[in-house]
N, C-alpha and C positions, 0 to 999 in steps of 0.2 A: 503494499500497500503505500501509496507516495501522499506526501502531507504537504500543505502550499498555505502560508503565513506571508500576508501583507501588511505592513501598517498605513493607518490612514490617521492623518493628525489635524487640526485646523491649525491655519494661518494667519486669518485673519475673518473679517464680518462676510469676506465671499467668496474665499478661496480654501484647500485641504488640500493638504500632499498626500500621494500614498507613495509608499516605499518598497523595493526589494531589492536584496543584496546592494548594486551600488546605482540604480537606477531610480528615477523622481519622475512623479507625474502629476502635474496642476490639475486638479479638477474645483469644478464651481461648487460652492455651499448655500449657497442662496438660492433657495426657492423662487422659478421664475425669471431668474436673472440671466438673461440671454448672454452677456458680455462676458460673465466670471468664465466660464470654459465647460468642458463638458460637464453635464449635469448626472447622478446617479441613473438614470434610463440610459442617457447618452453610453454613457459609461458602459455597461450592459449590453448594450447593443454593439459596441465596439469590440466588446470582449469576444460574442458571437461570433464577429466578422470573421476577426484575426486566427481564433480558434479553427474556425472552418478552412479560411485561407492555408492552418498550420497544416492541418489534417490532407486539404489536398494537393500540399507538397510531398509531404510524405508521403502518402498514397500513387499521387503520378511519379514519384522517382522510384517508386520500389516496384512499377510498372513501366519503367523507362519509357513515359511519354514524355515527351519534352512540351512544358507548358510557358508562354509568354504573357507578358502585359495583362495581368490577373487582376481583377478589381470586383468587390462584393459592394451593394448597397444592400444596407438592413434598416429596416422599420417599424415601428411598434405601434401602435394602438394601446391608449389608455383609456382607463376608467376613472372617474373621478370615489366615487360608493360602491363599495370599500377602492381605494386608490391599488389598482392590478393592473398588468399588462392584459389585455386581452387577445391580443394578437401581432404575431412579429413572423415578419415575412422577407425573402431577400432574395437578392436579384445577382446571379453570377457571371462576371464575364470572362471570357479568357480567348488568347489565340492560340488555338495547336493545330496542328497537323494531323489530326486520327479526327476520323468518324463523330459524327453527333452523337451515335448511338455507343460509343466506346467512353466518349467523356462525360455522358450519361450516367455510364456504371462507376466510373471513376467518382463524378459527385456524390451519386450513393454511399460509396466507400468510406469517403470524407465524411460524409455526414456519422455515419457508423463510428467513425474514429475521433471524433469530435466530442470533447468531454463538456464542454459548456453546450453544444448541442444537447447532447443527449441528455445531461442535468434540467435545462432549460426546457425541451420539447415535452417534458413531466410535468410540468406546471399550467404550460400554456401552447395553444397549437402554435409551431413554427413550420410554414411550409415555404419552397422557393421553387423559384424559376432559372434559369441559364441559357444561355447562349454561350457558342463556338465557332470560331470563325479560323481559317488558313490564314498563316501569318505570308503565304504567297498573295492573298487577294486584298492585302492594304490595310 
């Protein structure tokens, strides 16, 4: 079993700082302040996107599938009472020479190997779509 520990400390009325090892991440810490930085929900969505990309890179490498210009957009819908996410969606884009069907299998493998996807999808519906194109097509 692997254990993770991140320290989050309030820096001022608008900001918090997350720390792990030698890395620091400034976060927004004031509700509805869109200028302070990533809010907690945006941080959660970013974690999902990063975990999916990390898993995709892993399974692509193991499958010897070249990927280029990979990008993911993650969005969430929130209700107010009780405050919770009701849906999370992602859109994944990549350039790769493999056929779309094979890329789709790769994305499914990435979902199965993504810790954050597996954890979050147990609490809220997470759906995704993807598009790929051959790098020779521009």
